[in-house]
DRENDO-74292 format. One record per residue (C-alpha): residue in one letter; x, y, z. Coordinates in nm, 2 decimals, decimal comma. Layout:
# residues N
<site sevo="A" x="X" y="Y" z="Z"/>
...
***
This chain:
# residues 313
<site sevo="K" x="2,71" y="0,05" z="1,45"/>
<site sevo="Q" x="2,68" y="-0,30" z="1,60"/>
<site sevo="W" x="2,88" y="-0,57" z="1,76"/>
<site sevo="Y" x="2,84" y="-0,95" z="1,71"/>
<site sevo="Q" x="2,93" y="-1,25" z="1,92"/>
<site sevo="R" x="2,98" y="-1,61" z="1,83"/>
<site sevo="R" x="2,82" y="-1,90" z="2,03"/>
<site sevo="V" x="2,91" y="-2,26" z="2,02"/>
<site sevo="R" x="2,54" y="-2,33" z="1,97"/>
<site sevo="A" x="2,35" y="-2,45" z="1,65"/>
<site sevo="L" x="2,14" y="-2,19" z="1,46"/>
<site sevo="D" x="1,80" y="-2,35" z="1,56"/>
<site sevo="D" x="1,90" y="-2,34" z="1,93"/>
<site sevo="V" x="1,99" y="-1,98" z="1,93"/>
<site sevo="T" x="1,69" y="-1,87" z="1,72"/>
<site sevo="K" x="1,46" y="-2,07" z="1,95"/>
<site sevo="N" x="1,60" y="-1,89" z="2,25"/>
<site sevo="Q" x="1,66" y="-1,55" z="2,12"/>
<site sevo="T" x="1,42" y="-1,37" z="2,36"/>
<site sevo="Q" x="1,60" y="-1,53" z="2,65"/>
<site sevo="L" x="1,94" y="-1,44" z="2,49"/>
<site sevo="V" x="1,84" y="-1,06" z="2,48"/>
<site sevo="A" x="1,70" y="-1,09" z="2,84"/>
<site sevo="S" x="2,01" y="-1,25" z="2,98"/>
<site sevo="L" x="2,25" y="-1,00" z="2,80"/>
<site sevo="H" x="2,04" y="-0,71" z="2,95"/>
<site sevo="S" x="2,08" y="-0,86" z="3,29"/>
<site sevo="I" x="2,46" y="-0,91" z="3,26"/>
<site sevo="L" x="2,48" y="-0,53" z="3,15"/>
<site sevo="G" x="2,31" y="-0,43" z="3,48"/>
<site sevo="G" x="1,94" y="-0,45" z="3,40"/>
<site sevo="K" x="1,90" y="-0,09" z="3,37"/>
<site sevo="Q" x="1,57" y="0,04" z="3,24"/>
<site sevo="E" x="1,74" y="0,30" z="3,02"/>
<site sevo="H" x="1,92" y="0,03" z="2,84"/>
<site sevo="V" x="1,74" y="-0,15" z="2,55"/>
<site sevo="V" x="1,91" y="-0,46" z="2,40"/>
<site sevo="C" x="1,81" y="-0,52" z="2,03"/>
<site sevo="C" x="1,89" y="-0,82" z="1,83"/>
<site sevo="D" x="1,96" y="-0,73" z="1,47"/>
<site sevo="S" x="2,04" y="-1,06" z="1,29"/>
<site sevo="V" x="2,13" y="-1,43" z="1,36"/>
<site sevo="K" x="2,32" y="-1,66" z="1,11"/>
<site sevo="S" x="2,51" y="-1,97" z="1,12"/>
<site sevo="I" x="2,90" y="-1,98" z="1,09"/>
<site sevo="N" x="2,92" y="-2,35" z="1,08"/>
<site sevo="A" x="2,74" y="-2,66" z="1,24"/>
<site sevo="T" x="2,82" y="-2,55" z="1,60"/>
<site sevo="T" x="2,88" y="-2,17" z="1,58"/>
<site sevo="T" x="2,63" y="-1,90" z="1,53"/>
<site sevo="E" x="2,69" y="-1,52" z="1,49"/>
<site sevo="V" x="2,44" y="-1,30" z="1,67"/>
<site sevo="V" x="2,44" y="-0,91" z="1,59"/>
<site sevo="V" x="2,31" y="-0,70" z="1,85"/>
<site sevo="Y" x="2,32" y="-0,34" z="1,96"/>
<site sevo="V" x="2,22" y="-0,14" z="2,27"/>
<site sevo="L" x="2,00" y="0,18" z="2,29"/>
<site sevo="L" x="2,02" y="0,43" z="2,56"/>
<site sevo="R" x="1,68" y="0,57" z="2,64"/>
<site sevo="S" x="1,67" y="0,92" z="2,80"/>
<site sevo="P" x="1,39" y="1,02" z="3,04"/>
<site sevo="T" x="1,24" y="1,25" z="2,76"/>
<site sevo="G" x="1,19" y="0,94" z="2,55"/>
<site sevo="A" x="1,45" y="0,99" z="2,29"/>
<site sevo="T" x="1,70" y="0,71" z="2,21"/>
<site sevo="Q" x="2,06" y="0,70" z="2,12"/>
<site sevo="R" x="2,25" y="0,41" z="2,00"/>
<site sevo="I" x="2,57" y="0,31" z="2,21"/>
<site sevo="P" x="2,88" y="0,30" z="1,99"/>
<site sevo="A" x="2,98" y="-0,05" z="1,89"/>
<site sevo="T" x="3,34" y="0,01" z="2,03"/>
<site sevo="D" x="3,22" y="0,14" z="2,36"/>
<site sevo="L" x="2,98" y="-0,17" z="2,39"/>
<site sevo="A" x="3,27" y="-0,41" z="2,29"/>
<site sevo="S" x="3,50" y="-0,26" z="2,55"/>
<site sevo="V" x="3,23" y="-0,33" z="2,83"/>
<site sevo="L" x="3,16" y="-0,68" z="2,72"/>
<site sevo="T" x="3,52" y="-0,77" z="2,68"/>
<site sevo="S" x="3,60" y="-0,66" z="3,05"/>
<site sevo="A" x="3,72" y="-0,95" z="3,28"/>
<site sevo="N" x="3,39" y="-0,97" z="3,48"/>
<site sevo="I" x="3,13" y="-0,96" z="3,20"/>
<site sevo="A" x="3,35" y="-1,18" z="2,96"/>
<site sevo="N" x="3,34" y="-1,46" z="3,21"/>
<site sevo="Q" x="2,96" y="-1,43" z="3,26"/>
<site sevo="L" x="2,92" y="-1,43" z="2,87"/>
<site sevo="K" x="3,14" y="-1,74" z="2,86"/>
<site sevo="S" x="2,99" y="-1,94" z="3,13"/>
<site sevo="Q" x="2,62" y="-1,84" z="3,10"/>
<site sevo="M" x="2,58" y="-1,78" z="2,72"/>
<site sevo="F" x="2,87" y="-1,97" z="2,57"/>
<site sevo="V" x="3,02" y="-1,67" z="2,40"/>
<site sevo="T" x="3,35" y="-1,74" z="2,24"/>
<site sevo="N" x="3,44" y="-1,41" z="2,08"/>
<site sevo="V" x="3,31" y="-1,04" z="2,10"/>
<site sevo="I" x="3,41" y="-0,82" z="1,80"/>
<site sevo="S" x="3,28" y="-0,46" z="1,74"/>
<site sevo="K" x="3,14" y="-0,44" z="1,41"/>
<site sevo="V" x="3,25" y="-0,12" z="1,25"/>
<site sevo="A" x="3,35" y="0,02" z="0,91"/>
<site sevo="F" x="3,72" y="0,06" z="0,82"/>
<site sevo="T" x="3,89" y="0,39" z="0,88"/>
<site sevo="F" x="4,04" y="0,56" z="0,58"/>
<site sevo="S" x="4,39" y="0,47" z="0,69"/>
<site sevo="Q" x="4,30" y="0,11" z="0,76"/>
<site sevo="L" x="4,13" y="0,08" z="0,42"/>
<site sevo="S" x="4,42" y="0,24" z="0,24"/>
<site sevo="L" x="4,67" y="0,02" z="0,41"/>
<site sevo="Y" x="4,45" y="-0,29" z="0,31"/>
<site sevo="L" x="4,42" y="-0,21" z="-0,06"/>
<site sevo="D" x="4,76" y="-0,06" z="-0,12"/>
<site sevo="K" x="4,94" y="-0,39" z="-0,03"/>
<site sevo="P" x="4,82" y="-0,71" z="-0,20"/>
<site sevo="P" x="4,77" y="-1,01" z="0,02"/>
<site sevo="V" x="5,04" y="-1,29" z="0,03"/>
<site sevo="G" x="5,02" y="-1,51" z="-0,27"/>
<site sevo="I" x="4,82" y="-1,26" z="-0,47"/>
<site sevo="S" x="4,95" y="-1,11" z="-0,79"/>
<site sevo="P" x="4,97" y="-0,73" z="-0,77"/>
<site sevo="V" x="4,81" y="-0,73" z="-1,12"/>
<site sevo="L" x="4,52" y="-0,93" z="-1,01"/>
<site sevo="W" x="4,48" y="-0,74" z="-0,70"/>
<site sevo="E" x="4,46" y="-0,41" z="-0,90"/>
<site sevo="Q" x="4,21" y="-0,55" z="-1,13"/>
<site sevo="A" x="4,00" y="-0,67" z="-0,84"/>
<site sevo="K" x="4,01" y="-0,31" z="-0,71"/>
<site sevo="Q" x="3,91" y="-0,17" z="-1,04"/>
<site sevo="E" x="3,62" y="-0,41" z="-1,09"/>
<site sevo="N" x="3,47" y="-0,34" z="-0,74"/>
<site sevo="P" x="3,10" y="-0,27" z="-0,81"/>
<site sevo="D" x="3,08" y="-0,06" z="-0,48"/>
<site sevo="P" x="3,40" y="0,05" z="-0,35"/>
<site sevo="V" x="3,23" y="0,25" z="-0,06"/>
<site sevo="K" x="3,08" y="-0,07" z="0,09"/>
<site sevo="L" x="3,27" y="-0,35" z="-0,06"/>
<site sevo="I" x="3,64" y="-0,46" z="-0,05"/>
<site sevo="P" x="3,82" y="-0,72" z="-0,25"/>
<site sevo="V" x="3,87" y="-1,05" z="-0,07"/>
<site sevo="P" x="4,11" y="-1,32" z="-0,19"/>
<site sevo="L" x="3,99" y="-1,68" z="-0,21"/>
<site sevo="V" x="4,26" y="-1,94" z="-0,19"/>
<site sevo="G" x="4,18" y="-2,31" z="-0,23"/>
<site sevo="F" x="3,86" y="-2,51" z="-0,27"/>
<site sevo="K" x="3,78" y="-2,46" z="0,10"/>
<site sevo="A" x="3,76" y="-2,08" z="0,08"/>
<site sevo="I" x="3,55" y="-2,12" z="-0,24"/>
<site sevo="S" x="3,32" y="-2,35" z="-0,07"/>
<site sevo="E" x="3,28" y="-2,13" z="0,24"/>
<site sevo="R" x="3,20" y="-1,84" z="-0,01"/>
<site sevo="L" x="2,93" y="-2,03" z="-0,18"/>
<site sevo="R" x="2,78" y="-2,13" z="0,16"/>
<site sevo="L" x="2,77" y="-1,76" z="0,26"/>
<site sevo="Q" x="2,62" y="-1,67" z="-0,06"/>
<site sevo="K" x="2,36" y="-1,92" z="-0,03"/>
<site sevo="E" x="2,26" y="-1,81" z="0,32"/>
<site sevo="Q" x="2,24" y="-1,44" z="0,21"/>
<site sevo="S" x="2,02" y="-1,56" z="-0,09"/>
<site sevo="E" x="1,79" y="-1,75" z="0,14"/>
<site sevo="A" x="1,78" y="-1,44" z="0,38"/>
<site sevo="H" x="1,69" y="-1,22" z="0,09"/>
<site sevo="F" x="1,41" y="-1,47" z="-0,03"/>
<site sevo="A" x="1,27" y="-1,47" z="0,33"/>
<site sevo="R" x="1,27" y="-1,09" z="0,32"/>
<site sevo="V" x="1,10" y="-1,07" z="-0,01"/>
<site sevo="E" x="0,83" y="-1,32" z="0,11"/>
<site sevo="L" x="0,77" y="-1,10" z="0,41"/>
<site sevo="I" x="0,74" y="-0,79" z="0,20"/>
<site sevo="G" x="0,50" y="-0,99" z="-0,03"/>
<site sevo="K" x="0,28" y="-1,07" z="0,26"/>
<site sevo="E" x="0,28" y="-0,70" z="0,39"/>
<site sevo="V" x="0,19" y="-0,60" z="0,04"/>
<site sevo="E" x="-0,11" y="-0,84" z="0,06"/>
<site sevo="D" x="-0,21" y="-0,70" z="0,39"/>
<site sevo="I" x="-0,20" y="-0,35" z="0,24"/>
<site sevo="R" x="-0,40" y="-0,45" z="-0,05"/>
<site sevo="A" x="-0,66" y="-0,61" z="0,17"/>
<site sevo="T" x="-0,67" y="-0,31" z="0,39"/>
<site sevo="Q" x="-0,70" y="-0,09" z="0,08"/>
<site sevo="A" x="-0,99" y="-0,30" z="-0,04"/>
<site sevo="N" x="-1,17" y="-0,27" z="0,28"/>
<site sevo="T" x="-1,10" y="0,10" z="0,30"/>
<site sevo="L" x="-1,25" y="0,14" z="-0,06"/>
<site sevo="S" x="-1,57" y="-0,06" z="0,04"/>
<site sevo="R" x="-1,60" y="0,15" z="0,33"/>
<site sevo="L" x="-1,56" y="0,47" z="0,13"/>
<site sevo="Q" x="-1,85" y="0,35" z="-0,10"/>
<site sevo="Q" x="-2,07" y="0,30" z="0,19"/>
<site sevo="L" x="-1,98" y="0,66" z="0,32"/>
<site sevo="K" x="-2,07" y="0,80" z="-0,02"/>
<site sevo="R" x="-2,40" y="0,63" z="-0,03"/>
<site sevo="K" x="-2,46" y="0,75" z="0,33"/>
<site sevo="H" x="-2,35" y="1,11" z="0,23"/>
<site sevo="S" x="-2,59" y="1,09" z="-0,09"/>
<site sevo="E" x="-2,88" y="0,98" z="0,14"/>
<site sevo="L" x="-2,80" y="1,26" z="0,40"/>
<site sevo="T" x="-2,79" y="1,51" z="0,11"/>
<site sevo="H" x="-3,12" y="1,41" z="-0,02"/>
<site sevo="R" x="-3,27" y="1,44" z="0,34"/>
<site sevo="V" x="-3,12" y="1,78" z="0,38"/>
<site sevo="L" x="-3,27" y="1,89" z="0,05"/>
<site sevo="Q" x="-3,60" y="1,78" z="0,17"/>
<site sevo="V" x="-3,58" y="1,95" z="0,48"/>
<site sevo="M" x="-3,48" y="2,26" z="0,29"/>
<site sevo="V" x="-3,77" y="2,22" z="0,06"/>
<site sevo="D" x="-4,01" y="2,20" z="0,37"/>
<site sevo="V" x="-3,85" y="2,50" z="0,53"/>
<site sevo="E" x="-3,89" y="2,69" z="0,22"/>
<site sevo="V" x="-4,26" y="2,60" z="0,17"/>
<site sevo="Q" x="-4,31" y="2,71" z="0,53"/>
<site sevo="K" x="-4,14" y="3,03" z="0,45"/>
<site sevo="K" x="-4,31" y="3,10" z="0,12"/>
<site sevo="A" x="-4,67" y="3,00" z="0,24"/>
<site sevo="G" x="-4,92" y="3,27" z="0,16"/>
<site sevo="F" x="-4,68" y="3,43" z="-0,12"/>
<site sevo="S" x="-4,71" y="3,42" z="-0,48"/>
<site sevo="L" x="-4,45" y="3,24" z="-0,69"/>
<site sevo="Q" x="-4,12" y="3,41" z="-0,73"/>
<site sevo="P" x="-3,99" y="3,50" z="-1,07"/>
<site sevo="E" x="-3,71" y="3,22" z="-1,03"/>
<site sevo="E" x="-3,98" y="2,98" z="-0,94"/>
<site sevo="E" x="-4,19" y="3,08" z="-1,23"/>
<site sevo="Q" x="-3,88" y="3,04" z="-1,46"/>
<site sevo="L" x="-3,81" y="2,70" z="-1,32"/>
<site sevo="R" x="-4,16" y="2,59" z="-1,40"/>
<site sevo="V" x="-4,12" y="2,71" z="-1,77"/>
<site sevo="Q" x="-3,79" y="2,53" z="-1,81"/>
<site sevo="L" x="-3,94" y="2,21" z="-1,69"/>
<site sevo="E" x="-4,25" y="2,22" z="-1,92"/>
<site sevo="S" x="-4,00" y="2,30" z="-2,21"/>
<site sevo="I" x="-3,80" y="1,98" z="-2,13"/>
<site sevo="Q" x="-4,12" y="1,78" z="-2,11"/>
<site sevo="Q" x="-4,23" y="1,94" z="-2,45"/>
<site sevo="E" x="-3,90" y="1,86" z="-2,59"/>
<site sevo="L" x="-3,92" y="1,49" z="-2,50"/>
<site sevo="N" x="-4,26" y="1,45" z="-2,63"/>
<site sevo="A" x="-4,18" y="1,61" z="-2,97"/>
<site sevo="P" x="-4,25" y="1,36" z="-3,25"/>
<site sevo="N" x="-3,94" y="1,48" z="-3,46"/>
<site sevo="L" x="-3,68" y="1,46" z="-3,17"/>
<site sevo="F" x="-3,63" y="1,17" z="-2,92"/>
<site sevo="K" x="-3,96" y="0,99" z="-2,95"/>
<site sevo="G" x="-3,96" y="1,02" z="-3,33"/>
<site sevo="R" x="-3,59" y="0,88" z="-3,36"/>
<site sevo="L" x="-3,66" y="0,60" z="-3,12"/>
<site sevo="S" x="-3,97" y="0,50" z="-3,30"/>
<site sevo="E" x="-3,77" y="0,49" z="-3,63"/>
<site sevo="M" x="-3,50" y="0,27" z="-3,47"/>
<site sevo="L" x="-3,75" y="0,03" z="-3,32"/>
<site sevo="S" x="-3,91" y="0,00" z="-3,68"/>
<site sevo="L" x="-3,58" y="-0,10" z="-3,81"/>
<site sevo="I" x="-3,51" y="-0,35" z="-3,54"/>
<site sevo="R" x="-3,86" y="-0,51" z="-3,61"/>
<site sevo="M" x="-3,80" y="-0,53" z="-3,98"/>
<site sevo="Q" x="-3,47" y="-0,71" z="-3,90"/>
<site sevo="S" x="-3,63" y="-0,95" z="-3,67"/>
<site sevo="L" x="-3,91" y="-1,03" z="-3,91"/>
<site sevo="A" x="-3,68" y="-1,10" z="-4,21"/>
<site sevo="E" x="-3,64" y="-1,45" z="-4,32"/>
<site sevo="P" x="-3,28" y="-1,58" z="-4,25"/>
<site sevo="G" x="-3,27" y="-1,78" z="-4,58"/>
<site sevo="N" x="-3,42" y="-1,50" z="-4,80"/>
<site sevo="A" x="-3,12" y="-1,34" z="-5,01"/>
<site sevo="N" x="-3,33" y="-1,05" z="-5,09"/>
<site sevo="S" x="-3,43" y="-0,98" z="-4,73"/>
<site sevo="T" x="-3,27" y="-0,65" z="-4,56"/>
<site sevo="Q" x="-2,98" y="-0,75" z="-4,34"/>
<site sevo="M" x="-2,78" y="-0,52" z="-4,11"/>
<site sevo="E" x="-2,43" y="-0,55" z="-4,01"/>
<site sevo="S" x="-2,32" y="-0,62" z="-3,65"/>
<site sevo="G" x="-2,15" y="-0,29" z="-3,64"/>
<site sevo="V" x="-2,47" y="-0,11" z="-3,74"/>
<site sevo="L" x="-2,66" y="-0,30" z="-3,48"/>
<site sevo="A" x="-2,41" y="-0,22" z="-3,21"/>
<site sevo="S" x="-2,41" y="0,14" z="-3,29"/>
<site sevo="I" x="-2,79" y="0,16" z="-3,26"/>
<site sevo="H" x="-2,80" y="-0,04" z="-2,95"/>
<site sevo="S" x="-2,53" y="0,19" z="-2,80"/>
<site sevo="H" x="-2,73" y="0,51" z="-2,93"/>
<site sevo="L" x="-3,06" y="0,37" z="-2,79"/>
<site sevo="S" x="-2,89" y="0,30" z="-2,46"/>
<site sevo="R" x="-2,75" y="0,65" z="-2,43"/>
<site sevo="Q" x="-3,09" y="0,79" z="-2,51"/>
<site sevo="Q" x="-3,27" y="0,59" z="-2,27"/>
<site sevo="D" x="-3,03" y="0,68" z="-2,00"/>
<site sevo="G" x="-3,07" y="1,05" z="-2,09"/>
<site sevo="I" x="-3,45" y="1,02" z="-2,08"/>
<site sevo="S" x="-3,46" y="0,84" z="-1,77"/>
<site sevo="H" x="-3,23" y="1,11" z="-1,60"/>
<site sevo="L" x="-3,45" y="1,39" z="-1,72"/>
<site sevo="L" x="-3,77" y="1,20" z="-1,60"/>
<site sevo="D" x="-3,61" y="1,17" z="-1,27"/>
<site sevo="I" x="-3,53" y="1,55" z="-1,26"/>
<site sevo="I" x="-3,89" y="1,62" z="-1,37"/>
<site sevo="R" x="-4,04" y="1,39" z="-1,12"/>
<site sevo="D" x="-3,83" y="1,54" z="-0,83"/>
<site sevo="D" x="-3,92" y="1,91" z="-0,95"/>
<site sevo="L" x="-4,28" y="1,81" z="-0,99"/>
<site sevo="Q" x="-4,28" y="1,67" z="-0,64"/>
<site sevo="H" x="-4,13" y="1,99" z="-0,51"/>
<site sevo="L" x="-4,37" y="2,21" z="-0,70"/>
<site sevo="E" x="-4,65" y="2,00" z="-0,55"/>
<site sevo="I" x="-4,53" y="2,05" z="-0,21"/>
<site sevo="I" x="-4,51" y="2,41" z="-0,27"/>
<site sevo="K" x="-4,85" y="2,42" z="-0,41"/>
<site sevo="Q" x="-4,99" y="2,23" z="-0,11"/>
<site sevo="G" x="-4,82" y="2,47" z="0,12"/>
<site sevo="L" x="-4,98" y="2,76" z="-0,04"/>
<site sevo="Q" x="-5,31" y="2,61" z="-0,05"/>
<site sevo="E" x="-5,30" y="2,53" z="0,32"/>
<site sevo="K" x="-5,20" y="2,88" z="0,38"/>
<site sevo="V" x="-5,49" y="3,02" z="0,18"/>
<site sevo="S" x="-5,73" y="2,79" z="0,37"/>
<site sevo="A" x="-5,59" y="2,90" z="0,70"/>
***
């Protein structure tokens, strides 16, 4: 719940001095530390009148806050002493508690059509209300009322557009933060990979020291056999190397064929793309296997050196 005040001041003047307005109101209310004055919205009523919606929070020693009811706040602000200060110091012309209709007030307003409004039209307006909980039908009589309604709608649309722009900026900031976070995450992943490799190297060194002077374990011998089997499979002429050689020969034939010779062998673009994709996959697989073999051979070499040093010692 909130309350609003109307000032005989232009909107720009009120907006510019909004901080001073809140401080002055806090001082008029007694300047107590447990009172927190908050400005909810500022909008223009006409060229010389501005509506300011504010509310006051009551802060307890534990840090919890509670909003003071609008009716209680309006009762204090309309008292003789404070009302005079508001009028003389802040040019306040009216103070109204901004609260919702009670059920009885709402029923009284809806059951009786306004003066000059047909009961049929009033009933139709009630039935076509898009949100009966938050909205009520308001009659518009004359061009002046219609013009005022258009002005208010324009101001509300501008406020919505301003809020959408603010949300858009917040979204951009969130996206920038997300991009920075992803970049930082990639850096941490690379660092984690490097640290994992270093830990593995330390584990290898520790294992070499522990196994110095001992013969190869069955699982180590099994690993050596597996590595030799992988190497033989890579070197087999009828598997990877043979297929790669055959594809390379087809590619050379295609490159040596004369463009103007109708009898020359020509390959479709789809076939070339398929060969290129297959070769790329094979190359990636071979490179991965070679990396594994190199790492394992280095580990075996380290183990071998450790055993030799132990034997020499």
